C-alpha positions, 0 to 999 in steps of 0.5 A: 302225792305228798305235799312239801312245804307251804303254799303261798296262801298258807304262808300268808294266813300264818303271817296274818295270824302271827301279826294278830297274836303280836297285836294282842300280846303287845299291849299286855307286854307294855302294861307288864313293863309299865307295872314293873317300871312303876314298882322300880320308880316307887322303890327309888323314891323309898330309897331316897326317902330313907336316905333323907331320914338317915341324914336327919338322924345323923346330922339332926337336920334334913338335907338343905336345898343347897346354894344356887343354880350350878353350885360348886360342891364344897370340900374341906380338904377331902371332906365334903361340907354338910348341911348349911355349909354345903352348896351342893343340893339335897341329892348330893347331901344324901349320897353317903346314906344310899351306898354312894359314899365314894361318889360323895367323896369325889371318887378318889380324885386329888382336888376339889376341881376334879372332885366336882367334875367327876360328881357332876358327870356321874349318873345315879340310877336311883335318881332316874325313873325307868318309865321316862328314860334309860340313860342317867346322863345326857349332853347339854346342847345349849352352847352357853352351858357347854363350859358349865355342865357339858354332860348333865347327870339329871334327876327325875325327883324333886323336893317340896319347897312348900305351898305358900310361895309369894305370888308378889314377886313375879305376879304369876306363881309359875313365873321363871323370874319369881322362883327360884332366883328370888326366894323369900323365906317368909313364903317357904314352908316345905322341907327343902330350903336354900342355905342362904334363906332359912336352910335345912329344917329339923324333923321336929319342925314338921308339925302337921304330921309326918304322914301328911307332909310331902318330902320328895316326888317325881317331877314333870318333864317336857318329853319333847326335849328329853335327853337334851337341854331344857331349863329344868333338866340342865343342871343335874342331880347335884343342883342347888335351889333350882327347878332341877331338884325342887318343885311346888306341890300345890300346883296341879300335877302334870303328866309328861307330855309332848303337847301340853302347852301348860307344861312348858319344860315342866317348870315348877310342877310335880308329875310323871310318865305314869298313868294315874299320878306321881309317886311321892315320899312322905316324912314318915317314910311312906310312899303314896301316889298323888293323883293328877286330879287331886283337889286343891285342898289336898295339894295345899295340905301336903305342901306345908310342914306347919300350916295346920292343913291335914288331908288324908290322900290314901 
């Protein structure tokens, strides 16, 4: 007599085999996804770097770090101010050079207040690493921020402030009381500088070689607070001289984690969710990966624009 259907044992064996196949395939799928995300992230860095160079070509200066935390974007009528007259940070200043001119202009809104509101609430996909998060906005859960930036449009990328920041102000070079609220221009030798202390630099000021000087890199984030308030991811990509958009490259890079006590909100560190290191854009337009285990010698060399320290990281 011909048998119809499966027996219970046959069905269980089939399910077991399918489960094994899924278990074997899933890591491969995850690796392929991360590989694709890594390419996308490096492409973001490349686009940002190209915008920095186009900004320099147009204005003869790199973008500045802008003004202080929670800046007001400055307009003269409907025209945004530029370079050292703009409190909005470097990410805002490069918008017209990455096909975001409409957002740079305030999206057609009628006045400076509404322009600022629209700009600060609008996420920019190029500023987001797909390995870390999918959303380009999140709600600030801290009550004191609700009136300032209720909806944060973050960035996963930060600019290089240099490798010689003074340890004298707060004692600890990662002290939240030392930086960024008390910057001393004598100790800033990176590409990103606030308008009230030195301001924007020119390409010709990079004496150490364009291919050896870091411009932009991915920043470290504490994944425990991803998507909600953390104080280096609360102001948004438009931010001025603040942790959201600026980091110190000679501090040991940190991999995103939920358990690393040294990270503590990412703070001043560069880093990423990628396995080996964080992608970084150099002043010649090249993109390289800075390994988490890079030597202090290398990390010091890539930070300064004019300290005569040169190290090849290829």
